[in-house]
C-alpha positions as CSV (number, residue, x, y, z in Angstrom):
1,M,-52.4,-18.1,-8.9
2,S,-52.2,-17.2,-5.2
3,A,-48.6,-18.4,-5.1
4,E,-47.6,-15.9,-7.7
5,L,-49.1,-12.9,-5.9
6,P,-46.4,-12.5,-3.1
7,V,-43.7,-12.7,-5.8
8,T,-45.4,-10.1,-7.8
9,R,-45.7,-7.8,-4.8
10,E,-42.0,-8.3,-4.0
11,R,-41.1,-7.3,-7.5
12,A,-43.3,-4.2,-7.3
13,D,-41.8,-3.2,-4.0
14,A,-38.3,-3.6,-5.5
15,I,-39.2,-1.5,-8.5
16,A,-40.9,1.2,-6.3
17,A,-37.9,1.4,-3.9
18,P,-35.7,4.4,-4.8
19,P,-32.2,3.4,-5.8
20,I,-29.3,4.7,-3.8
21,P,-27.5,7.3,-5.9
22,A,-24.1,6.1,-7.1
23,R,-22.5,9.3,-6.0
24,L,-23.8,8.9,-2.5
25,R,-22.5,5.3,-2.3
26,R,-19.1,6.5,-3.6
27,Y,-18.7,9.0,-0.8
28,A,-20.4,6.9,1.9
29,R,-17.7,4.1,1.9
30,P,-14.7,6.5,2.6
31,A,-16.8,8.3,5.2
32,L,-17.4,5.1,7.1
33,G,-13.6,4.4,7.0
34,L,-13.1,7.8,8.7
35,L,-15.4,7.0,11.7
36,L,-12.8,5.0,13.7
37,P,-9.8,7.4,13.5
38,L,-12.0,10.5,14.0
39,G,-13.8,8.8,16.9
40,L,-10.5,7.9,18.6
41,A,-9.2,11.5,18.0
42,L,-12.4,13.0,19.5
43,F,-12.3,10.6,22.5
44,W,-8.7,11.6,23.3
45,E,-9.4,15.3,22.8
46,L,-12.2,15.1,25.4
47,W,-10.1,12.9,27.7
48,V,-7.4,15.5,27.9
49,W,-9.8,18.4,28.0
50,L,-11.6,16.8,31.0
51,G,-8.3,16.5,32.8
52,Y,-7.9,12.7,32.9
53,S,-4.5,13.1,31.1
54,N,-2.1,15.9,30.8
55,G,-1.5,15.2,27.1
56,R,2.3,15.7,27.5
57,L,3.5,12.4,26.0
58,V,0.4,11.8,23.8
59,P,-0.7,15.3,22.7
60,P,-4.4,15.9,21.9
61,P,-5.4,16.3,18.2
62,T,-5.7,20.1,18.5
63,K,-2.1,20.4,19.5
64,I,-1.0,18.0,16.7
65,F,-2.9,20.0,14.2
66,A,-1.3,23.2,15.5
67,T,2.1,21.7,15.0
68,V,1.3,20.6,11.5
69,M,0.0,24.1,10.6
70,E,3.2,25.6,12.1
71,L,5.4,23.4,10.0
72,A,3.3,24.2,6.9
73,K,3.5,28.0,7.4
74,S,7.3,27.8,7.8
75,G,7.6,25.8,4.6
76,E,9.3,22.9,6.3
77,L,6.4,20.5,5.9
78,T,6.4,20.8,2.1
79,R,10.1,20.2,2.0
80,H,10.0,17.2,4.2
81,I,7.0,15.6,2.5
82,T,8.6,16.2,-1.0
83,A,11.8,14.5,0.1
84,T,10.1,11.5,1.5
85,V,7.7,11.0,-1.4
86,T,10.5,11.3,-3.9
87,R,12.5,8.6,-2.1
88,V,9.5,6.3,-1.8
89,G,8.6,6.8,-5.5
90,A,12.1,6.1,-6.8
91,G,12.6,3.1,-4.5
92,F,9.1,1.7,-5.3
93,G,9.7,2.0,-9.0
94,L,13.1,0.2,-8.8
95,G,11.7,-2.5,-6.5
96,V,8.6,-3.1,-8.7
97,V,10.7,-3.5,-11.9
98,A,13.2,-5.9,-10.3
99,G,10.6,-7.9,-8.4
100,T,8.3,-8.2,-11.4
101,I,11.1,-9.4,-13.8
102,L,12.7,-11.9,-11.4
103,G,9.3,-13.1,-10.1
104,A,8.0,-13.7,-13.6
105,I,11.2,-15.5,-14.6
106,S,11.1,-17.7,-11.5
107,G,7.5,-18.5,-11.8
108,Y,7.5,-19.3,-15.5
109,W,10.9,-21.1,-15.7
110,G,11.4,-24.0,-13.3
111,L,15.2,-24.0,-13.6
112,A,15.4,-20.3,-12.8
113,R,13.2,-20.9,-9.8
114,Q,15.5,-23.6,-8.5
115,L,18.5,-21.3,-9.0
116,L,17.1,-18.0,-7.7
117,D,14.4,-18.7,-5.2
118,P,16.5,-20.2,-2.4
119,T,18.8,-17.2,-2.4
120,V,16.0,-14.7,-2.6
121,Q,14.2,-16.4,0.3
122,A,17.4,-16.2,2.4
123,L,17.8,-12.5,1.6
124,R,14.2,-11.9,2.5
125,A,14.8,-13.0,6.1
126,I,17.5,-10.3,6.7
127,P,16.1,-7.4,8.8
128,S,15.9,-4.1,7.1
129,I,18.2,-2.4,9.6
130,A,20.9,-4.9,8.8
131,W,21.2,-3.5,5.3
132,V,21.8,0.1,6.5
133,P,25.6,-0.2,7.4
134,L,26.3,-2.2,4.2
135,F,24.5,0.3,2.0
136,I,26.3,3.2,3.7
137,L,29.7,1.6,3.0
138,W,28.8,0.8,-0.6
139,L,26.7,3.8,-1.6
140,G,27.4,6.5,0.9
141,I,24.9,8.4,3.1
142,F,23.3,10.3,0.3
143,E,20.1,9.6,-1.7
144,T,21.4,6.4,-3.5
145,S,21.7,4.4,-0.4
146,K,18.2,5.5,0.8
147,I,16.5,4.6,-2.5
148,A,18.3,1.3,-2.6
149,L,17.1,0.4,0.9
150,I,13.5,1.2,0.0
151,A,13.8,-0.8,-3.3
152,V,14.9,-3.8,-1.2
153,G,11.8,-3.5,0.9
154,V,9.5,-3.3,-2.1
155,F,11.3,-6.0,-4.1
156,F,10.4,-9.1,-1.9
157,P,6.6,-8.9,-1.8
158,V,6.4,-8.1,-5.5
159,Y,8.7,-11.0,-6.3
160,L,6.8,-13.4,-4.1
161,G,3.4,-12.2,-5.4
162,V,4.3,-12.5,-9.1
163,M,6.0,-15.9,-8.7
164,G,3.2,-17.3,-6.5
165,A,0.5,-16.0,-8.8
166,I,2.1,-17.7,-11.8
167,L,2.6,-21.0,-10.0
168,A,-1.1,-20.9,-8.9
169,V,-2.5,-20.5,-12.4
170,D,-4.9,-23.3,-13.1
171,R,-3.2,-26.0,-15.2
172,K,-6.4,-26.7,-17.1
173,I,-6.4,-23.1,-18.4
174,V,-2.8,-23.5,-19.6
175,E,-3.7,-26.8,-21.3
176,V,-6.6,-25.1,-23.1
177,G,-4.1,-22.5,-24.4
178,R,-1.8,-25.3,-25.6
179,I,-4.7,-27.1,-27.3
180,F,-5.3,-23.9,-29.3
181,R,-1.6,-23.8,-30.0
182,L,-0.9,-20.4,-28.5
183,S,2.7,-19.3,-28.8
184,G,4.7,-18.3,-25.7
185,P,3.9,-14.5,-25.9
186,A,0.3,-15.3,-26.7
187,M,0.1,-17.7,-23.7
188,I,1.4,-15.0,-21.5
189,R,-0.8,-12.3,-22.8
190,R,-4.1,-14.2,-23.0
191,I,-3.7,-16.8,-20.2
192,L,-1.1,-15.9,-17.6
193,L,-1.4,-12.2,-17.5
194,P,-5.2,-12.0,-16.7
195,A,-4.8,-14.8,-14.1
196,V,-1.8,-13.2,-12.4
197,L,-3.1,-9.6,-12.4
198,P,-5.3,-9.7,-9.3
199,A,-2.5,-11.1,-7.1
200,Y,0.0,-8.7,-8.7
201,V,-2.1,-5.7,-7.7
202,V,-2.1,-7.0,-4.1
203,A,1.6,-7.5,-4.3
204,L,2.1,-3.9,-5.4
205,R,0.0,-2.6,-2.5
206,V,2.0,-4.7,0.0
207,G,5.2,-3.6,-1.5
208,L,4.2,0.1,-1.3
209,G,3.3,-0.4,2.3
210,L,6.8,-1.8,3.0
211,G,8.3,1.0,1.0
212,W,6.7,3.5,3.4
213,M,8.1,1.5,6.3
214,F,11.6,1.2,4.9
215,V,11.8,5.0,4.1
216,V,11.9,5.6,7.9
217,A,15.0,3.4,8.3
218,A,16.4,5.0,5.1
219,E,16.0,8.5,6.5
220,F,17.8,7.5,9.7
221,M,21.0,7.3,7.5
222,G,22.1,10.9,8.0
223,A,19.1,12.5,6.3
224,S,18.7,16.3,6.8
225,E,15.1,16.3,5.5
226,G,12.2,14.0,5.3
227,L,9.4,12.8,7.6
228,G,11.9,10.4,9.2
229,Y,14.1,13.3,10.0
230,L,11.1,15.0,11.7
231,L,10.7,11.9,13.9
232,I,14.4,11.9,15.0
233,D,14.3,15.7,15.5
234,G,11.2,15.4,17.6
235,Q,12.8,12.7,19.7
236,Q,16.0,14.6,20.3
237,L,14.3,17.9,21.2
238,G,11.5,16.3,23.2
239,K,8.6,17.3,20.9
240,P,6.0,14.5,21.1
241,A,3.5,16.6,19.1
242,Q,6.0,16.7,16.2
243,I,6.5,13.0,16.4
244,V,2.8,12.2,16.3
245,A,2.3,14.7,13.6
246,A,4.9,13.0,11.4
247,I,3.3,9.6,12.1
248,V,-0.1,10.9,11.1
249,I,1.3,12.4,7.9
250,F,2.9,9.0,7.1
251,A,-0.5,7.3,7.6
252,I,-2.2,9.8,5.3
253,L,0.4,9.6,2.6
254,G,0.5,5.8,2.8
255,K,-3.3,5.5,2.5
256,T,-3.5,8.0,-0.3
257,T,-0.9,6.2,-2.4
258,D,-2.5,2.9,-1.7
259,W,-5.8,4.3,-2.9
260,L,-4.2,5.7,-6.0
261,I,-2.9,2.2,-6.9
262,E,-6.4,0.8,-6.2
263,I,-8.0,3.4,-8.5
264,A,-5.4,3.0,-11.2
265,T,-5.7,-0.8,-11.4
266,A,-9.5,-1.0,-11.0
267,P,-10.2,-0.8,-14.8
268,L,-7.9,-3.7,-15.4
269,L,-9.9,-5.9,-12.9
270,R,-13.4,-5.1,-14.1
271,W,-13.8,-8.6,-15.5
272,Q,-13.7,-10.1,-12.0
273,D,-16.9,-11.4,-10.7
274,A,-15.7,-11.6,-7.1
275,F,-17.6,-11.5,-3.8
276,G,-15.8,-8.4,-2.7
277,R,-17.1,-6.4,-5.6
278,Q,-20.7,-7.5,-4.9
279,S,-20.5,-6.7,-1.2
280,G,-18.8,-3.4,-1.9
281,A,-21.5,-2.4,-4.3
282,A,-24.3,-3.3,-1.9
């Protein structure tokens, strides 16, 4: 009887403890992620204000913010962001479609993997800048070459993610599907697709990150608008505040689009009983 008393008290304390509101938890996690960049920005602002640095090469956040507001008031910021986002969106879509199809074929069909995978792995080792002169010769210096370069960057992580996820599916699960005499489409829909989906979401996020990286190289190819153009313009005219402002905007756009993918795919992964979900909800 005495042994049950502490357990009873623990249960009573757990019931009496007020639960943390779900809305508060929802906003607390992003707020924690902002602590590091905001802390670094505040530190550098104070460091320059106290006179330990002149802030010429690395401007303080207030000067960067003033540069962003100046570009926004003139309308240039909207034009450059729209151009860059459009290129990344088009390249990301093409790269995802090609990577998903070829990755699924290589993962599901052994002969196709033996034929395609060595060539794809060799092409993956080519640096992104090496594609620039070739795409300029083939496609010109206009939007087609830029979108193609971004699509190349997105393609490889999506291809590897899909193929690797299919190859990593537990053979016992596949055998269960064969025991139940599932057809090919049913095997894909009920066995392979749920098993591949978590790794596929990760591949999409990695591909999107590379898409934002490749768009800078793409906008070096004679672009007259875009955030990459702002970088080159700031370098040529000696405007470090404009360079850092473009970098910060790249970071914000990249994180926002990554968050959108995470939110959009979350309903498809609710069935997962993973450690990350438990720790995130704690």
